[in-house]
GUDREN-936091 format. One record per residue (C-alpha): residue number from 1; residue in one letter; chain; x, y, z. Coordinates in steps of 0.2 Angstrom, whole numbers, padded with zeros to 4 digits. Last residue first. Layout:
{pt NUM,"a","A",{X,Y,Z}},
...
//
This chain:
{pt 191,"x","A",{0136,0002,-0120}},
{pt 190,"x","A",{0128,0002,-0138}},
{pt 189,"x","A",{0111,0000,-0132}},
{pt 188,"x","A",{0111,0016,-0121}},
{pt 187,"x","A",{0108,0012,-0103}},
{pt 186,"x","A",{0093,0017,-0092}},
{pt 185,"x","A",{0097,0026,-0080}},
{pt 184,"x","A",{0088,0020,-0064}},
{pt 183,"x","A",{0072,0029,-0061}},
{pt 182,"x","A",{0070,0046,-0049}},
{pt 181,"x","A",{0055,0055,-0045}},
{pt 180,"x","A",{0062,0073,-0037}},
{pt 179,"x","A",{0051,0083,-0023}},
{pt 178,"x","A",{0055,0099,-0011}},
{pt 177,"x","A",{0041,0100,0002}},
{pt 176,"x","A",{0032,0113,0011}},
{pt 175,"x","A",{0015,0106,-0001}},
{pt 174,"x","A",{0023,0092,-0013}},
{pt 173,"x","A",{0022,0098,-0031}},
{pt 172,"x","A",{0031,0084,-0043}},
{pt 171,"x","A",{0049,0086,-0048}},
{pt 170,"x","A",{0048,0071,-0064}},
{pt 169,"x","A",{0060,0058,-0070}},
{pt 168,"x","A",{0075,0063,-0066}},
{pt 167,"x","A",{0089,0048,-0068}},
{pt 166,"x","A",{0098,0038,-0058}},
{pt 165,"x","A",{0113,0030,-0058}},
{pt 164,"x","A",{0124,0037,-0043}},
{pt 163,"x","A",{0130,0051,-0053}},
{pt 162,"x","A",{0111,0054,-0054}},
{pt 161,"x","A",{0107,0053,-0035}},
{pt 160,"x","A",{0123,0062,-0030}},
{pt 159,"x","A",{0118,0075,-0043}},
{pt 158,"x","A",{0100,0075,-0036}},
{pt 157,"x","A",{0107,0074,-0017}},
{pt 156,"x","A",{0117,0094,-0021}},
{pt 155,"x","A",{0101,0100,-0029}},
{pt 154,"x","A",{0091,0095,-0012}},
{pt 153,"x","A",{0104,0103,-0002}},
{pt 152,"x","A",{0105,0118,-0013}},
{pt 151,"x","A",{0088,0124,-0012}},
{pt 150,"x","A",{0088,0120,0007}},
{pt 149,"x","A",{0083,0105,0018}},
{pt 148,"x","A",{0076,0106,0033}},
{pt 147,"x","A",{0061,0118,0033}},
{pt 146,"x","A",{0060,0114,0016}},
{pt 145,"x","A",{0054,0097,0021}},
{pt 144,"x","A",{0062,0081,0007}},
{pt 143,"x","A",{0053,0074,-0003}},
{pt 142,"x","A",{0059,0060,-0012}},
{pt 141,"x","A",{0050,0045,-0024}},
{pt 140,"x","A",{0061,0032,-0030}},
{pt 139,"x","A",{0056,0025,-0045}},
{pt 138,"x","A",{0056,0006,-0054}},
{pt 137,"x","A",{0058,-0001,-0072}},
{pt 136,"x","A",{0072,-0011,-0067}},
{pt 135,"x","A",{0065,-0016,-0051}},
{pt 134,"x","A",{0072,-0007,-0037}},
{pt 133,"x","A",{0081,-0017,-0024}},
{pt 132,"x","A",{0099,-0014,-0027}},
{pt 131,"x","A",{0096,0006,-0031}},
{pt 130,"x","A",{0087,0008,-0018}},
{pt 129,"x","A",{0103,0003,-0007}},
{pt 128,"x","A",{0112,0012,-0017}},
{pt 127,"x","A",{0105,0028,-0014}},
{pt 126,"x","A",{0107,0024,0007}},
{pt 125,"x","A",{0126,0020,0003}},
{pt 124,"x","A",{0125,0037,-0005}},
{pt 123,"x","A",{0114,0047,0008}},
{pt 122,"x","A",{0126,0042,0023}},
{pt 121,"x","A",{0120,0045,0039}},
{pt 120,"x","A",{0103,0045,0035}},
{pt 119,"x","A",{0091,0059,0041}},
{pt 118,"x","A",{0090,0071,0028}},
{pt 117,"x","A",{0084,0054,0017}},
{pt 116,"x","A",{0069,0057,0030}},
{pt 115,"x","A",{0053,0069,0025}},
{pt 114,"x","A",{0045,0054,0015}},
{pt 113,"x","A",{0055,0043,0004}},
{pt 112,"x","A",{0044,0032,-0005}},
{pt 111,"x","A",{0050,0017,-0015}},
{pt 110,"x","A",{0042,0011,-0030}},
{pt 109,"x","A",{0044,-0005,-0042}},
{pt 108,"x","A",{0051,-0015,-0027}},
{pt 107,"x","A",{0063,-0032,-0027}},
{pt 106,"x","A",{0064,-0041,-0011}},
{pt 105,"x","A",{0083,-0043,-0002}},
{pt 104,"x","A",{0079,-0031,0012}},
{pt 103,"x","A",{0093,-0023,0023}},
{pt 102,"x","A",{0088,-0007,0024}},
{pt 101,"x","A",{0104,-0003,0031}},
{pt 100,"x","A",{0114,0011,0040}},
{pt 99,"x","A",{0103,0011,0056}},
{pt 98,"x","A",{0099,-0002,0053}},
{pt 97,"x","A",{0080,-0008,0044}},
{pt 96,"x","A",{0066,-0015,0055}},
{pt 95,"x","A",{0054,-0023,0043}},
{pt 94,"x","A",{0032,-0021,0044}},
{pt 93,"x","A",{0026,-0031,0027}},
{pt 92,"x","A",{0008,-0024,0024}},
{pt 91,"x","A",{-0006,-0030,0013}},
{pt 90,"x","A",{-0014,-0045,0025}},
{pt 89,"x","A",{-0011,-0032,0038}},
{pt 88,"x","A",{-0023,-0021,0027}},
{pt 87,"x","A",{-0038,-0034,0032}},
{pt 86,"x","A",{-0040,-0027,0050}},
{pt 85,"x","A",{-0040,-0034,0065}},
{pt 84,"x","A",{-0020,-0027,0069}},
{pt 83,"x","A",{-0019,-0013,0056}},
{pt 82,"x","A",{-0017,0002,0067}},
{pt 81,"x","A",{-0008,-0010,0083}},
{pt 80,"x","A",{0005,-0015,0070}},
{pt 79,"x","A",{0007,0002,0064}},
{pt 78,"x","A",{0010,0007,0082}},
{pt 77,"x","A",{0023,-0007,0086}},
{pt 76,"x","A",{0032,-0003,0067}},
{pt 75,"x","A",{0035,0016,0075}},
{pt 74,"x","A",{0041,0007,0091}},
{pt 73,"x","A",{0053,-0004,0083}},
{pt 72,"x","A",{0063,0011,0078}},
{pt 71,"x","A",{0074,0013,0062}},
{pt 70,"x","A",{0058,0011,0051}},
{pt 69,"x","A",{0051,-0003,0036}},
{pt 68,"x","A",{0032,-0003,0027}},
{pt 67,"x","A",{0035,-0015,0016}},
{pt 66,"x","A",{0018,-0013,0005}},
{pt 65,"x","A",{0010,-0025,-0004}},
{pt 64,"x","A",{0002,-0028,-0020}},
{pt 63,"x","A",{-0016,-0038,-0026}},
{pt 62,"x","A",{-0029,-0021,-0026}},
{pt 61,"x","A",{-0015,-0007,-0020}},
{pt 60,"x","A",{-0022,0007,-0015}},
{pt 59,"x","A",{-0029,0004,0002}},
{pt 58,"x","A",{-0013,-0001,0005}},
{pt 57,"x","A",{-0004,0016,-0001}},
{pt 56,"x","A",{-0014,0024,0013}},
{pt 55,"x","A",{-0011,0013,0025}},
{pt 54,"x","A",{0005,0016,0022}},
{pt 53,"x","A",{0006,0035,0020}},
{pt 52,"x","A",{0002,0039,0040}},
{pt 51,"x","A",{0010,0022,0045}},
{pt 50,"x","A",{0020,0024,0062}},
{pt 49,"x","A",{0034,0030,0056}},
{pt 48,"x","A",{0038,0025,0039}},
{pt 47,"x","A",{0054,0028,0036}},
{pt 46,"x","A",{0055,0018,0020}},
{pt 45,"x","A",{0040,0017,0010}},
{pt 44,"x","A",{0042,0001,-0002}},
{pt 43,"x","A",{0030,-0002,-0014}},
{pt 42,"x","A",{0028,-0019,-0020}},
{pt 41,"x","A",{0015,-0015,-0036}},
{pt 40,"x","A",{-0003,-0023,-0043}},
{pt 39,"x","A",{-0014,-0010,-0037}},
{pt 38,"x","A",{-0005,0004,-0049}},
{pt 37,"x","A",{0005,0018,-0040}},
{pt 36,"x","A",{0012,0034,-0045}},
{pt 35,"x","A",{-0002,0043,-0048}},
{pt 34,"x","A",{-0012,0040,-0033}},
{pt 33,"x","A",{0005,0046,-0023}},
{pt 32,"x","A",{0000,0064,-0017}},
{pt 31,"x","A",{-0019,0062,-0017}},
{pt 30,"x","A",{-0017,0045,-0007}},
{pt 29,"x","A",{-0006,0054,0003}},
{pt 28,"x","A",{-0013,0071,0007}},
{pt 27,"x","A",{-0001,0080,0014}},
{pt 26,"x","A",{-0007,0095,0021}},
{pt 25,"x","A",{-0025,0092,0025}},
{pt 24,"x","A",{-0021,0075,0027}},
{pt 23,"x","A",{-0011,0083,0040}},
{pt 22,"x","A",{-0026,0088,0052}},
{pt 21,"x","A",{-0030,0068,0054}},
{pt 20,"x","A",{-0016,0065,0064}},
{pt 19,"x","A",{0000,0056,0062}},
{pt 18,"x","A",{0015,0066,0061}},
{pt 17,"x","A",{0013,0077,0080}},
{pt 16,"x","A",{0004,0060,0085}},
{pt 15,"x","A",{0022,0053,0081}},
{pt 14,"x","A",{0032,0064,0093}},
{pt 13,"x","A",{0034,0048,0108}},
{pt 12,"x","A",{0041,0037,0094}},
{pt 11,"x","A",{0057,0051,0090}},
{pt 10,"x","A",{0056,0058,0075}},
{pt 9,"x","A",{0076,0055,0068}},
{pt 8,"x","A",{0089,0067,0070}},
{pt 7,"x","A",{0091,0079,0059}},
{pt 6,"x","A",{0105,0082,0044}},
{pt 5,"x","A",{0111,0097,0041}},
{pt 4,"x","A",{0128,0096,0053}},
{pt 3,"x","A",{0133,0078,0043}},
{pt 2,"x","A",{0133,0087,0028}},
{pt 1,"x","A",{0121,0083,0014}},
//
């Protein structure tokens, strides 16, 4: 993806636009994610914003946890406020990342990158880091907005992920999005 085609990060002041009840009509987190989550997983949500998906992921987990990662402390503060006096705070770990590094040493079962890879300065390094923190059977669920990411650019991103050792599991349908579920490619037994 060319740098000129990436957008800047959604500012904290606009969090209300992406975190409102009407959005659930378009992008219902439970409907989108339930097929990919079991109740004991460790799920990493990169670019969690103020928690639109994070909270619903936590509700799907009985023994697992969500690691909610964002570049902006203000977004993490908004999420912290939402979960402050709830039982969900036991299931959600907040983590502020750097612009060019997630910075976790925890293994995860599923990574959700919803409408955010196009904002990453170096997508190749991003996928390399995701690969390093995924459990061997873990998956990466990438969803990009059709308004910002063309079919061509999305195909280039998938191709890049494949060259880094991922393979496509499926291409789920997500309203107004381009989606792919990736996993680490299994090595042949003769390799």
